ZAFIVEX-937855 format. One line per field, with one value per residue (C-alpha): residue number from 0; residue in three letters; x, y, z. Coordinates in steps of 0.25 Angstrom, whole numbers, plus 5000, padded with zeros to 4 digits. Example, Ala and Ser with C-alpha at 12.3 -4.5 7.8 and 13.67 -1.06 7.14 Angstrom:
BEGIN
n <- c(0,1)
res <- c(ala,ser)
c1 <- c(5049,5055)
c2 <- c(4982,4996)
c3 <- c(5031,5029)
This chain:
BEGIN
n <- c(0,1,2,3,4,5,6,7,8,9,10,11,12,13,14,15,16,17,18,19,20,21,22,23,24,25,26,27,28,29,30,31,32,33,34,35,36,37,38,39,40,41,42,43,44,45,46,47,48,49,50,51,52,53,54,55,56,57,58,59,60,61,62,63,64,65,66,67,68,69,70,71,72,73,74,75,76,77,78,79,80,81,82,83,84,85,86,87,88,89,90,91,92,93,94,95,96,97,98,99,100,101,102,103,104,105,106,107,108,109,110,111,112,113,114,115,116,117,118,119,120,121,122,123,124,125,126,127,128,129,130,131,132,133,134,135,136,137,138,139,140,141,142,143,144,145,146,147,148,149,150,151,152,153,154,155,156,157,158,159,160,161,162,163,164,165,166,167,168,169,170,171,172,173,174,175,176,177,178,179,180,181,182,183,184,185,186,187,188,189,190,191,192,193,194,195,196,197,198,199,200,201,202,203,204,205,206,207,208,209,210,211,212,213,214,215,216,217,218,219,220,221,222,223,224,225,226,227,228,229,230,231,232,233,234,235,236,237,238,239,240,241,242,243,244,245,246,247,248,249,250,251,252,253,254,255,256,257,258,259,260,261,262,263,264,265,266,267,268,269,270,271)
res <- c(met,val,lys,leu,leu,val,gly,ala,asp,val,ser,lys,asp,phe,phe,ser,ala,thr,gly,leu,asp,lys,glu,gly,lys,glu,leu,phe,ser,gly,thr,tyr,glu,met,asn,ser,his,gly,phe,ser,glu,phe,leu,lys,val,leu,ser,ser,his,gly,arg,gly,leu,asp,gln,met,ile,val,ala,met,glu,ser,thr,gly,cys,his,his,ile,asn,leu,phe,ser,phe,leu,ser,ser,gln,gly,ile,arg,met,val,val,val,asn,pro,leu,leu,ile,ser,asn,phe,ala,lys,leu,ser,gln,arg,lys,thr,lys,thr,asp,lys,lys,asp,ala,leu,thr,ile,ala,arg,phe,leu,leu,asp,his,his,glu,glu,ile,leu,gln,phe,ser,ile,ser,gln,his,his,gln,asp,leu,arg,asp,leu,ser,pro,glu,arg,glu,ser,leu,cys,his,leu,ile,pro,ala,ile,lys,val,glu,ile,lys,arg,val,leu,arg,thr,thr,phe,pro,glu,leu,glu,ser,ile,gly,asn,leu,tyr,ser,gly,val,met,leu,arg,phe,leu,gln,gln,tyr,pro,pro,ala,arg,leu,val,arg,gly,ala,lys,pro,lys,ala,ile,ala,lys,ala,leu,lys,gly,pro,tyr,val,gly,asp,lys,arg,thr,phe,thr,ala,glu,asp,ile,val,gln,ala,ala,gln,ser,ser,val,ala,val,val,ser,pro,ala,ile,glu,ile,ile,val,gln,gly,lys,ile,ala,thr,pro,leu,his,leu,gln,glu,arg,leu,glu,glu,leu,thr,lys,leu,leu,thr,asp,leu,cys,lys,ala,thr,arg,ile,glu,asp,leu,glu,ile,leu)
c1 <- c(4926,4921,4925,4923,4910,4910,4899,4903,4895,4900,4897,4905,4916,4915,4912,4908,4912,4908,4914,4908,4914,4906,4899,4894,4902,4907,4922,4923,4916,4921,4920,4930,4933,4930,4944,4958,4960,4947,4948,4962,4957,4945,4953,4962,4950,4945,4959,4960,4946,4948,4959,4957,4951,4945,4938,4929,4918,4914,4900,4894,4883,4883,4883,4884,4900,4903,4907,4915,4928,4928,4923,4934,4945,4940,4938,4953,4957,4950,4938,4925,4915,4900,4891,4877,4864,4861,4846,4851,4858,4846,4837,4846,4848,4832,4830,4841,4834,4847,4843,4854,4859,4875,4886,4892,4878,4877,4891,4886,4873,4881,4890,4879,4872,4885,4886,4872,4874,4889,4887,4877,4885,4898,4891,4889,4897,4909,4904,4913,4907,4914,4927,4927,4925,4937,4946,4941,4943,4958,4960,4951,4959,4972,4967,4963,4977,4984,4976,4980,4994,4994,4987,4999,5008,5000,5000,5016,5018,5008,5016,5026,5018,5006,5007,4995,4985,4985,4979,4968,4961,4960,4972,4965,4952,4948,4948,4962,4968,4963,4966,4981,4982,4981,4989,4998,5007,5005,5013,5003,4991,4999,5000,4986,4974,4964,4953,4961,4963,4948,4945,4955,4947,4934,4928,4918,4925,4914,4916,4927,4924,4933,4936,4946,4946,4955,4959,4964,4973,4978,4981,4988,4997,5001,5007,5011,5024,5025,5038,5038,5041,5037,5041,5032,5020,5021,5021,5009,5001,5003,5000,4987,4983,4984,4975,4964,4965,4965,4953,4945,4949,4945,4931,4929,4933,4925,4913,4915,4916,4903,4896,4901,4898,4883,4884,4889,4881,4873,4858,4850,4851,4840,4840,4830)
c2 <- c(5117,5112,5121,5112,5103,5094,5085,5073,5065,5051,5041,5028,5034,5049,5059,5074,5084,5098,5106,5118,5127,5130,5142,5133,5137,5127,5125,5113,5102,5090,5076,5065,5051,5041,5036,5040,5051,5057,5057,5063,5074,5077,5077,5088,5096,5095,5099,5111,5116,5114,5118,5104,5091,5092,5105,5098,5088,5079,5074,5062,5054,5040,5032,5017,5015,5025,5036,5027,5029,5044,5044,5036,5044,5058,5053,5047,5062,5067,5073,5073,5065,5064,5054,5058,5051,5053,5057,5068,5074,5071,5078,5090,5091,5092,5102,5110,5109,5105,5095,5095,5080,5081,5075,5089,5094,5081,5085,5099,5095,5086,5097,5107,5097,5096,5111,5112,5101,5099,5106,5095,5084,5088,5088,5073,5067,5059,5045,5032,5029,5043,5039,5026,5032,5041,5029,5020,5029,5031,5016,5013,5024,5017,5004,5011,5015,5002,4993,4999,4999,4984,4981,4988,4979,4967,4971,4973,4959,4952,4958,4948,4935,4936,4949,4944,4945,4960,4959,4948,4955,4964,4961,4967,4961,4951,4939,4942,4945,4933,4924,4930,4927,4912,4913,4926,4921,4916,4903,4898,4900,4892,4881,4881,4874,4882,4879,4884,4897,4898,4895,4906,4916,4913,4919,4929,4941,4951,4962,4956,4954,4944,4946,4934,4919,4909,4905,4919,4919,4905,4909,4921,4913,4903,4913,4923,4929,4930,4929,4917,4923,4917,4929,4938,4928,4929,4945,4944,4936,4945,4958,4952,4948,4963,4970,4959,4962,4977,4976,4969,4979,4990,4984,4982,4997,5002,4995,5001,5014,5013,5008,5020,5030,5024,5026,5040,5044,5058,5052,5063,5079,5089,5096,5108)
c3 <- c(5048,5035,5023,5012,5010,4998,4992,4984,4975,4973,4962,4958,4949,4952,4963,4962,4973,4977,4988,4995,5004,5018,5011,5000,4989,4979,4979,4969,4962,4955,4950,4954,4951,4962,4963,4970,4959,4961,4976,4976,4966,4975,4988,4981,4978,4993,4997,4988,4994,5008,5019,5025,5023,5036,5033,5022,5022,5010,5009,4999,4997,5001,4988,4992,4990,4980,4990,5000,4992,4992,5006,5011,5003,5008,5022,5022,5019,5032,5025,5032,5024,5024,5018,5016,5013,4998,5001,5010,4998,4989,4998,5000,4985,4983,4994,4988,4974,4968,4957,4948,4947,4944,4952,4955,4959,4968,4975,4977,4983,4993,4996,4999,5007,5015,5015,5021,5032,5035,5048,5053,5046,5054,5067,5066,5076,5072,5074,5074,5060,5055,5062,5056,5042,5045,5049,5038,5026,5027,5028,5016,5008,5012,5007,4994,4992,4996,4987,4973,4978,4981,4967,4960,4967,4963,4948,4949,4954,4946,4933,4938,4942,4932,4923,4914,4925,4924,4910,4914,4925,4936,4945,4957,4957,4969,4960,4954,4967,4973,4962,4962,4977,4972,4959,4959,4948,4934,4937,4948,4938,4928,4938,4943,4936,4929,4939,4951,4943,4941,4955,4960,4952,4958,4971,4976,4970,4970,4961,4953,4938,4933,4918,4917,4918,4925,4911,4908,4920,4917,4902,4907,4917,4907,4898,4909,4909,4924,4932,4942,4955,4969,4976,4968,4968,4984,4982,4974,4983,4995,4987,4981,4996,5000,4990,4993,5008,5006,4997,5007,5017,5008,5006,5020,5023,5012,5017,5031,5025,5017,5030,5038,5028,5028,5044,5043,5031,5034,5033,5038,5039,5040,5027,5027)
């Protein structure tokens, strides 16, 4: 039995949420950051207003890819999620004559839409797509926790083999990680030709905005205070391979979730 109905209005950096009880009484309304801290705070609010996560349902509009992170997180907690076509919410708002345009009002409108139609929504059979969403979400959340932990380890060991890199550029960009696979210590950079270093920094790194040059890295290596340790260099190479693999896996799962959200999105309900 559903006891808490929540509407979430998601944007790139923030999301607003409003919760109603089954009688339509507003229980809470707030705005949260689109990051792990914001998600955790929101989960605390949900838990404080419901007897169990299985007794609530959260609805959100499909917003390109912005809603996927929140959707994945809440699904992994066992919360029933619904993705709704924005046109349905827009038409519902017009019919309800609610014209105020604020994030709070948008979240409230989605919650009221859910209140009016949750019985119809809950009657939808659990398809394989829905089961896939439930299976993929915990896996994706696990990767989201693993990647930051590995990055911390990379920074720790690089402070031994090439500490100056941290001030040159983002250690975790695709271009930097792939460069470090070839040249993990400063000593290898010192022994390489400048053209080889420049070549290692080139590639189809979509989304990487490089703010440094090959010359910057060469100069840093020449004056580096790095410790020469073959053992640590091997450790660095192994650790760098891990986030690259995990990031590719995360992107793959994110795409699958995005496609499944589209496939299971509530497209049409008869709104009188």
